[in-house]
C-alpha positions in Angstrom: 263.6 -14.6 124.5 267.1 -14.3 126.0 270.2 -14.9 124.0 273.8 -15.3 125.1 277.0 -17.3 124.8 278.2 -20.1 127.1 281.7 -18.5 127.5 280.1 -15.3 128.9 277.1 -16.7 130.6 276.9 -14.0 133.3 276.1 -11.4 130.6 273.0 -13.2 129.5 271.0 -12.0 132.6 269.2 -15.3 132.9 266.8 -16.1 135.7 268.5 -18.2 138.4 266.8 -21.4 137.4 268.0 -21.2 133.8 271.5 -20.0 134.8 271.8 -23.0 137.1 270.9 -25.4 134.2 273.4 -23.9 131.8 276.1 -23.7 134.4 275.5 -27.3 135.6 278.9 -29.1 135.7 277.7 -32.0 133.5 276.5 -29.6 130.8 279.5 -27.3 130.0 279.9 -26.5 126.3 282.9 -28.8 126.1 281.1 -31.7 127.8 278.0 -31.3 125.6 280.2 -31.2 122.5 281.7 -34.6 123.4 278.4 -36.3 124.2 276.9 -38.8 121.7 273.4 -38.2 120.4 270.7 -38.8 122.9 268.5 -37.5 125.8 270.2 -36.5 129.0 268.6 -35.7 132.3 270.4 -35.3 135.6 269.0 -37.5 138.4 266.1 -35.8 140.1 265.9 -33.0 137.5 262.6 -32.1 135.9 264.4 -30.7 132.8 266.2 -32.6 130.2 268.5 -32.0 127.2 268.5 -33.6 123.7 271.8 -33.6 121.8 272.0 -34.3 118.1 272.7 -33.3 114.6 270.1 -31.6 112.4 270.1 -30.3 108.8 269.5 -26.6 108.1 267.4 -25.6 105.1 265.8 -22.5 103.6 263.5 -20.7 105.9 260.5 -21.1 103.6 260.7 -24.9 104.1 260.9 -24.8 107.9 257.9 -25.0 110.3 257.3 -22.4 113.0 256.6 -23.9 116.5 255.8 -23.0 120.0 255.3 -24.7 123.3 252.8 -24.2 126.1 254.4 -26.2 128.9 258.1 -26.0 128.3 260.7 -23.4 127.7 263.4 -24.2 125.0 267.1 -23.4 125.4 268.6 -24.0 122.0 272.4 -24.2 122.2 274.7 -24.6 119.2 277.5 -27.1 119.7 278.9 -27.1 116.1 277.9 -25.2 112.9 275.6 -22.3 112.6 271.9 -21.6 112.0 269.4 -18.8 111.9 266.4 -19.0 114.1 263.5 -16.7 113.1 261.1 -15.7 115.8 258.4 -13.2 116.9 257.9 -11.4 120.1 254.2 -12.2 120.1 252.3 -14.8 122.1 251.3 -17.7 119.8 249.1 -19.4 122.3 245.6 -19.2 120.9 246.7 -18.8 117.3 245.8 -21.4 114.7 248.1 -24.3 115.2 248.3 -28.1 115.1 249.8 -30.1 118.0 252.2 -32.5 116.2 253.6 -34.1 119.4 252.9 -33.4 123.0 253.7 -29.7 123.6 254.9 -29.1 120.0 252.5 -26.8 118.2 253.1 -25.9 114.6 251.6 -22.5 113.6 249.5 -22.4 110.4 250.2 -18.8 109.4 253.2 -17.5 111.4 254.4 -13.9 111.2 258.1 -13.8 112.1 259.6 -10.4 112.4 263.0 -11.2 113.9 266.0 -13.5 113.3 269.1 -14.4 115.2 272.3 -16.0 113.9 273.8 -18.6 116.2 277.2 -20.2 116.1 279.0 -22.6 118.4 278.6 -21.7 122.0 275.6 -19.3 121.3 272.2 -20.1 122.8 268.7 -18.6 122.8 265.7 -19.2 125.0 262.1 -19.4 123.9 259.5 -19.1 126.6 256.1 -20.9 126.4 254.1 -19.2 123.7 257.1 -17.6 121.8 257.0 -18.8 118.2 260.3 -19.8 116.7 261.5 -21.3 113.4 264.8 -23.2 114.0 267.3 -24.7 111.6 267.1 -22.0 108.9 270.3 -22.1 106.8 272.8 -19.3 106.8 274.2 -19.6 103.2 273.6 -23.1 102.2 272.1 -26.2 103.8 274.5 -27.6 106.4 274.6 -29.9 109.4 274.3 -28.2 112.8 274.9 -30.0 116.1 272.9 -28.6 119.0 271.6 -29.3 122.5 268.0 -28.4 123.1 267.1 -28.1 126.8 263.4 -28.6 127.7 262.5 -26.8 130.9 259.1 -27.1 132.5 257.5 -23.7 132.9 256.9 -24.3 136.6 260.6 -24.2 137.4 261.3 -21.0 135.5 
């Protein structure tokens, strides 16, 4: 897991492949904030980005997920959320695949949490369990961009 803010991207110590994605001219924070909901993928890129609104809710109502083939970069465009996570490898733990490469853990143990506000991002590598969209004080709408990066280009 790596966290940072788009305004001080150099401090995040990202691998070059991830830095190149987040510094891509089409995907600046301001441009992402202006995009309508949808999936965006630069021509020839293996990675893509989904932009949209979601609702936060109490952590006890949220699922915990991980991926085997993709890294997530979750970037807050508007609002705030808490993402709970663990620094353990969830691959091999009891889980159900809800969609391709979206595994929901049956009995997650999450030992950490991070508060994200507009411009903040966090990365979750394949196998890293995370519980997104946890409310801060009360349920609220959060607008975010979620980049899906195939593990072979990390």
